[in-house]
Each structure stands twice: as structure tokens, then as C-alpha cells.
C-alpha positions in Angstrom: 148.3 172.4 30.1 150.1 169.1 30.3 152.7 167.5 32.1 154.5 164.5 31.5 157.8 162.8 32.1 159.6 159.5 30.6 159.2 156.5 32.5 162.8 155.7 33.0 163.8 159.2 34.1 161.0 159.6 36.3 162.9 162.9 38.2 162.5 165.1 34.7 159.4 166.6 33.6 158.2 168.8 31.2 155.0 170.5 30.2 152.9 171.8 27.2 150.0 173.8 26.2 148.6 171.1 24.0 149.3 167.2 23.9 151.5 167.6 20.7 153.7 170.4 22.5 153.9 167.7 25.3 155.1 165.2 22.8 157.3 167.5 21.5 158.9 168.5 25.1 159.6 164.7 25.7 161.4 164.1 22.8 163.5 166.9 23.4 164.1 166.2 26.8 164.7 162.6 26.0 167.5 163.5 23.0 168.9 165.8 26.1 169.2 163.2 28.4 170.6 160.8 26.4 173.2 163.1 24.8 176.0 162.3 27.2 176.2 166.3 27.7 174.1 166.0 30.9 176.6 164.4 34.1 175.0 162.7 36.7 171.5 161.2 35.0 169.5 159.4 37.4 168.0 156.5 35.0 165.5 154.0 36.3 164.9 150.7 34.9 163.3 147.6 35.4 164.9 144.9 37.3 163.8 141.4 36.6 165.1 138.4 39.1 164.7 134.7 37.8 
């Protein structure tokens, strides 16, 4: 089994039996999280201070 998450959305994990399935699942999660259909999504971004 493979486990993974998107760096910008660390609260949302997925899994796959193969690396390819994991990649497909990560793409599905990204589509769902960025679609605007789910409310209260927690996104993490880098903060640069200059």
C-alpha cells in the first residue's frame, strides 16, 4: 500500500495499492479540493518574509 497527501493540503490523505493508483487518487483529491464544492478546506502555503 502507498499513502500520500498534497503538500498544500496536508490534512487530506489518500492511498493506493500501487504507486500509479496513488497518483490517480491524489489527482482526484486535488480536483475535489480546488473545485469550490467543499467548504472549509484548510490550505497551507509558504510565507516568505523579506
